[in-house]
C-alpha positions, 0 to 999 in steps of 0.5 A: 517510511512509516507515518502518513502520506499527507506529511511527506507533502509539507515535511522534507525527508532528509538525503541521509535520513534512510541511510541512518536507519539502515546503518542503525540496523547494521550496528544493533545486528553487530553485522553488515548487511548484504541486500536490501528489499522493500517491505511493501511494493507501493509508492515512495516505499518501493523506492527507498531500498533501492536508494539505500543499496546504491549508498551502499553498493550492495543489491537489491532483491526483487521481492517484498512482504505485501504484494501491495501496501498495507498501513501496519507493521505486522500486515507482512508475510513475515508475521503471517509465517511467524518470523521476528520483526526485531529489531527495529530501528527509526531516524528522523531528519533531525538525527534522531535514532531509536532502536526497538526489540518488539517481541513481534510486528504487532508490538513493532506497530504499537511502539513504532507508531507513537514514536513516529508522531513524535518525530514529526508524523513520518520517519525512515524505518528498518525492520525484519532483519532476516537471512536468506533462506528466510526470505525466499521462504516467505516474502513475495517473489518478482513484486519489483518487476511486475511494478516496473512492468506496470510502469512501462505499460502506462508509459507505452500506452501514454506514448502510442495513445492507447488507453492506459488504465486498460494496459494495467488491468491487462497486467494485473488481471483486475476489474474496473468497478467505476469510471467517474469524477471525485465530488467529494473527499473526507480526509484527516491526518492523526495518529500516525495515519491518513483516514477518510473516504472519497466519493467517485461519481460515475460520468454518464459519457465513462464506464459502462451501464453495469458500473453503479452510479456512485462509489464510496472508497475507503482508506487508512493510508491506502485504499481499503474497501469499496462500496456503492453509495455516497456515505460511509454508512451506505456499507453493507454485504450487498453494496461491497464492491472490493475489500482489502486484502484484495488490492484497490487502486485509484488511477487518473482516467486520461494518463493511468497514473495512480493517484495516491490517498494524499493526491486525491483531490475534488474533480479529478477524473479517475478509474477505480479498479480492483484486483486479486492479492496474493493467496497468502492473504486469502488464508484465515490468517491473512484475513484475520491480519488484513481483512475488513473486520480488522480495520473495523468494518462490519462486512466479511471478506469476499474475494474480488472475483466472487464480488464480480462473478468472474467478469473482468475488465 
């Protein structure tokens, strides 16, 4: 799906919408597609290829093109490796279908986003068709399996009365930035994105003494950057805690379940964690495509390891 996650709360997708986009891709290619894979492992988009594969009776490849979720179409390993995104197909719940032939992922984003707005703010999208050898060369393997391991760890921890956030951190090799309560949130849905920020205030009895008192987290569909302070303007090289393309997640403090940007609410008790991205995103081109400067933040990318001086959970 492409569009703002908040739209899905009120706009119900058609059960056949994803299949329509998929079959439009087959028509554009002039051949049957042999397998599906998710463009990103994050939220609902992890599951759509599984649904379509079940409907078509074809396999799902255990991989994706981000190793996380990013908000824009060119933020994929395929773009980093120079693979074409065309053709693209988009479908809405009304039955409208659009086929695009963009030059690359950047043009794909420029064309698909306004079309998505006309389709009501969200649409099913199929892009980056490729042969198996290119998928093997460019995709990040094993990411669906990794997501399943994380989910199983959360379930087991809750079943056994253990700390589910600790269980997640053990798998992803991450750092707990703060344990606290959401005390304010700013959120705007426009231009096919949900953007804003959330303030997490450290609870006196939660976390460690080293954790900051207040943390501000910026998001654009996905969590992009976290820093000390209660205002977006508090961002600086000195206040920075974690930044894209490394992963930042908000988890429910009690259950370890992920809290996505459209689910953030005042008063929620949460843990903010961060963990390393795939090495492809730490290359010069990866940082150019998905680093903090791309999103307009006036800080340079530093790895989560550098920002925490190697301190793990």
